[in-house]
C-alpha positions as CSV (number, residue, x, y, z in Angstrom):
1,X,36.5,31.4,-128.8
2,X,37.3,28.3,-130.9
3,X,38.3,26.5,-127.7
4,X,36.9,23.3,-129.2
5,X,39.8,23.2,-131.7
6,X,42.4,23.0,-128.9
7,X,44.5,19.9,-129.2
8,X,43.3,19.0,-132.7
9,X,45.9,18.1,-135.3
10,X,46.0,20.4,-138.3
11,X,48.1,19.7,-141.3
12,X,48.6,22.6,-143.7
13,X,50.4,22.3,-147.1
14,X,52.1,25.3,-148.6
15,X,52.4,26.5,-145.0
16,X,55.6,28.5,-145.3
17,X,54.3,31.8,-146.7
18,X,51.3,33.7,-147.8
19,X,47.9,32.1,-147.3
20,X,49.4,29.0,-145.7
21,X,51.3,31.0,-143.2
22,X,48.2,33.0,-142.3
23,X,46.1,29.9,-141.8
24,X,48.9,28.3,-139.7
25,X,48.8,31.4,-137.4
26,X,45.0,31.3,-137.0
27,X,45.0,27.6,-136.2
28,X,48.0,28.0,-133.8
29,X,46.1,30.6,-131.8
30,X,43.2,28.2,-131.2
31,X,45.6,25.7,-129.6
32,X,45.8,23.2,-132.5
33,X,48.8,21.1,-132.9
34,X,50.3,21.9,-136.3
35,X,52.1,20.0,-139.0
36,X,53.6,22.5,-141.5
37,X,54.3,21.1,-145.0
38,X,56.0,22.6,-148.0
39,X,59.0,22.0,-150.3
40,X,61.5,24.2,-148.4
41,X,62.7,23.0,-145.0
42,X,64.3,26.4,-144.3
43,X,61.1,28.3,-145.1
44,X,59.1,26.0,-142.9
45,X,61.6,26.2,-140.0
46,X,61.4,30.0,-140.2
47,X,57.6,29.9,-140.1
48,X,57.6,27.5,-137.2
49,X,59.9,29.9,-135.2
50,X,57.7,32.9,-136.1
51,X,54.7,31.0,-134.9
52,X,56.4,30.1,-131.6
53,X,57.2,33.7,-131.0
54,X,53.4,34.5,-131.1
55,X,52.2,31.2,-129.5
56,X,55.0,30.1,-127.1
57,X,53.4,26.8,-126.1
58,X,52.7,25.8,-129.7
59,X,53.1,22.1,-130.6
60,X,54.5,22.2,-134.2
61,X,56.2,19.8,-136.5
62,X,57.7,20.6,-139.9
63,X,57.4,17.9,-142.5
64,X,58.9,19.0,-145.9
65,X,57.3,17.4,-148.9
66,X,56.3,17.9,-152.5
67,X,52.6,17.3,-152.8
68,X,53.1,16.0,-156.3
69,X,55.2,13.1,-155.0
70,X,52.9,10.5,-153.6
71,X,55.6,8.7,-151.6
72,X,56.8,11.9,-150.1
73,X,53.3,12.8,-149.0
74,X,52.7,9.4,-147.4
75,X,56.0,9.7,-145.5
76,X,55.3,13.2,-144.2
77,X,51.8,12.2,-143.1
78,X,53.1,9.1,-141.4
79,X,55.7,11.3,-139.5
80,X,53.0,13.7,-138.6
81,X,50.6,11.1,-137.3
82,X,53.4,9.4,-135.3
83,X,53.9,12.7,-133.5
84,X,50.4,14.1,-133.1
85,X,48.0,11.3,-133.9
86,X,45.4,11.4,-136.7
87,X,45.0,14.5,-138.8
88,X,41.7,16.2,-137.8
89,X,42.1,19.2,-140.1
90,X,43.6,19.1,-143.5
91,X,44.2,22.4,-145.4
92,X,45.2,21.7,-149.0
93,X,46.8,25.1,-149.7
94,X,49.9,24.2,-151.8
95,X,49.5,25.5,-155.3
96,X,51.4,26.9,-158.3
97,X,50.3,29.0,-161.3
98,X,52.1,29.4,-164.6
99,X,51.0,31.8,-167.4
100,X,51.1,30.9,-171.1
101,X,48.8,31.2,-174.0
102,X,47.1,27.8,-174.7
103,X,49.0,27.4,-177.9
104,X,52.3,27.5,-175.9
105,X,51.0,25.4,-173.1
106,X,52.9,22.2,-173.7
107,X,52.2,18.8,-172.1
108,X,54.9,19.3,-169.5
109,X,53.4,22.6,-168.2
110,X,49.9,21.1,-168.4
111,X,50.9,18.1,-166.3
112,X,52.8,20.2,-163.8
113,X,49.7,22.4,-163.1
114,X,47.6,19.3,-162.6
115,X,50.2,17.5,-160.5
116,X,50.7,20.4,-158.0
117,X,47.2,21.9,-157.9
118,X,44.9,18.8,-158.3
119,X,46.8,15.6,-157.9
120,X,48.6,17.0,-154.9
121,X,45.3,17.6,-153.2
122,X,44.3,14.0,-154.0
123,X,47.5,12.7,-152.5
124,X,47.1,14.5,-149.3
125,X,43.5,13.5,-148.8
126,X,44.3,9.9,-149.5
127,X,47.1,9.9,-147.0
128,X,45.2,11.5,-144.0
129,X,41.6,10.2,-144.6
130,X,41.8,6.8,-143.0
131,X,43.0,8.3,-139.7
132,X,40.6,11.2,-139.9
133,X,37.6,8.9,-140.4
134,X,38.7,6.8,-137.4
135,X,38.9,9.9,-135.2
136,X,35.6,11.1,-136.5
137,X,34.0,7.8,-135.6
138,X,35.4,8.2,-132.1
139,X,33.9,11.7,-131.8
140,X,36.4,14.2,-133.2
141,X,35.0,15.6,-136.4
142,X,37.2,15.9,-139.5
143,X,37.6,19.0,-141.7
144,X,39.1,19.1,-145.2
145,X,39.5,22.6,-146.6
146,X,40.8,22.9,-150.2
147,X,42.2,26.2,-151.2
148,X,41.1,26.5,-154.8
149,X,40.7,29.8,-156.5
150,X,38.1,31.9,-158.3
151,X,39.9,30.2,-161.3
152,X,38.0,27.1,-160.1
153,X,34.7,28.9,-160.7
154,X,35.3,30.9,-163.9
155,X,37.8,31.2,-166.7
156,X,40.9,33.4,-167.0
157,X,42.8,33.8,-170.2
158,X,46.4,32.6,-170.5
159,X,46.3,30.2,-167.5
160,X,44.2,27.4,-169.0
161,X,46.1,24.6,-167.2
162,X,45.8,26.3,-163.8
163,X,42.1,27.0,-164.4
164,X,41.5,23.4,-165.4
165,X,43.3,22.1,-162.3
166,X,41.4,24.4,-159.9
167,X,38.1,23.4,-161.5
168,X,39.1,19.9,-160.8
169,X,39.7,20.8,-157.1
170,X,36.2,22.2,-156.9
171,X,34.7,19.1,-158.5
172,X,36.7,16.8,-156.1
173,X,35.5,18.8,-153.2
174,X,31.8,18.4,-154.1
175,X,32.1,14.7,-154.9
176,X,34.1,13.8,-151.7
177,X,31.7,15.9,-149.6
178,X,28.8,13.6,-150.7
179,X,30.8,10.5,-149.9
180,X,31.7,11.6,-146.4
181,X,28.5,13.4,-145.5
182,X,27.5,10.8,-142.9
183,X,30.9,10.0,-141.6
184,X,31.7,13.1,-139.5
185,X,34.0,14.7,-142.1
186,X,33.1,17.9,-144.1
187,X,34.9,18.9,-147.3
188,X,34.8,22.5,-148.6
189,X,36.7,24.8,-150.9
190,X,37.8,28.3,-150.4
191,X,38.2,30.2,-153.7
192,X,40.2,33.4,-153.2
193,X,40.5,36.0,-155.9
194,X,43.8,37.7,-156.6
195,X,45.5,37.6,-153.2
196,X,48.7,39.2,-151.8
197,X,50.9,36.1,-152.2
198,X,54.0,35.0,-154.0
199,X,51.9,33.7,-156.9
200,X,50.4,37.2,-157.5
201,X,53.8,38.8,-157.1
202,X,55.1,36.5,-159.8
203,X,52.1,37.5,-162.0
204,X,52.9,41.1,-161.5
205,X,56.5,40.6,-162.6
206,X,55.2,38.6,-165.6
207,X,52.9,41.5,-166.6
208,X,55.7,44.0,-166.2
209,X,58.0,41.9,-168.4
210,X,55.5,41.3,-171.1
211,X,53.7,44.6,-171.3
212,X,56.2,47.2,-170.0
213,X,53.8,48.4,-167.4
214,X,55.1,49.6,-164.1
215,X,54.7,47.3,-161.1
216,X,52.0,49.6,-159.6
217,X,50.1,49.5,-162.9
218,X,50.4,45.7,-163.0
219,X,49.1,45.4,-159.5
220,X,46.2,47.7,-160.3
221,X,45.4,45.6,-163.4
222,X,45.0,42.5,-161.2
223,X,43.1,44.3,-158.5
224,X,40.7,45.8,-161.1
225,X,38.8,42.5,-161.3
226,X,37.8,42.9,-157.6
227,X,34.9,45.4,-157.2
228,X,36.7,46.6,-154.0
229,X,39.6,47.5,-156.2
230,X,42.2,45.8,-154.0
231,X,44.0,42.5,-153.5
232,X,42.6,40.1,-151.0
233,X,44.8,39.7,-148.0
234,X,46.0,36.3,-146.7
235,X,44.4,36.8,-143.2
236,X,41.0,37.2,-144.8
237,X,41.3,33.8,-146.4
238,X,42.6,32.3,-143.1
239,X,39.5,33.6,-141.2
240,X,37.2,31.7,-143.5
241,X,39.2,28.5,-143.1
242,X,39.0,28.9,-139.3
243,X,35.2,29.3,-139.5
244,X,34.9,26.2,-141.6
245,X,36.9,24.2,-139.0
246,X,35.0,25.5,-135.9
247,X,32.0,24.2,-134.1
248,X,28.7,25.2,-135.8
249,X,30.0,24.6,-139.3
250,X,28.9,21.0,-139.5
251,X,26.2,21.7,-142.0
252,X,28.6,23.5,-144.3
253,X,29.7,20.7,-146.7
254,X,30.6,20.5,-150.4
255,X,30.6,24.3,-150.7
256,X,32.8,26.7,-152.6
257,X,33.3,30.0,-150.8
258,X,34.6,32.9,-152.9
259,X,36.8,35.4,-151.1
260,X,37.0,37.9,-153.9
261,X,35.4,41.3,-152.9
262,X,32.4,40.5,-155.1
263,X,34.2,39.5,-158.4
264,X,31.9,36.6,-159.0
265,X,28.8,38.5,-158.0
266,X,28.3,40.2,-161.4
């Protein structure tokens, strides 16, 4: 299963933990060659070693970078393409969320959320797209999967900058999907609800600090928005990414897939 992905070059941002780590494992198991990107070389190295334990013949490169830094992104992608050739699968997973009431959201916080969550996605697509288009023209389809959030499809109080940035990711996904529709590259967005990641763990601690609730109560408060009354698990998001990258998904383009237990169904 998914044998058609063997040998394809997949670049994943925010690959060191959480959703990014789960996506990396799924793609590694298909035989993809992986470039793992993130800000911490140590975290990426640990993830690469963990992947090799599960997939001993894995071809993997770590390319540390900050997605908000255009030059760093260009350098990392150049390194990756020198090693494995054009990127065939790009997963824009790197993200960051900060919580503040809008009145306390200063310009620095606003810009930081846009830089990491939206402009970072733009930087990565710009860097890989020329090579991806050339490969698609030669017969290897391209896949761009942007990990957005349910915050890209609805509003949440106290995270206005994050919500604005993720709405931007969804808009970029739709616009670019139309531009590339006849060029062998699809562009889609995955929109997870509250997921068992470092971002949610930070949100839990923020709730504990500001409300005095216990950690269990804070987690329950976040899970309450999910009709299944639980947090989404990283591997559930990764499975959806894998499906979008596989054969048979060519007609899935410009879509936003909510992985949220039904939160947006109501």
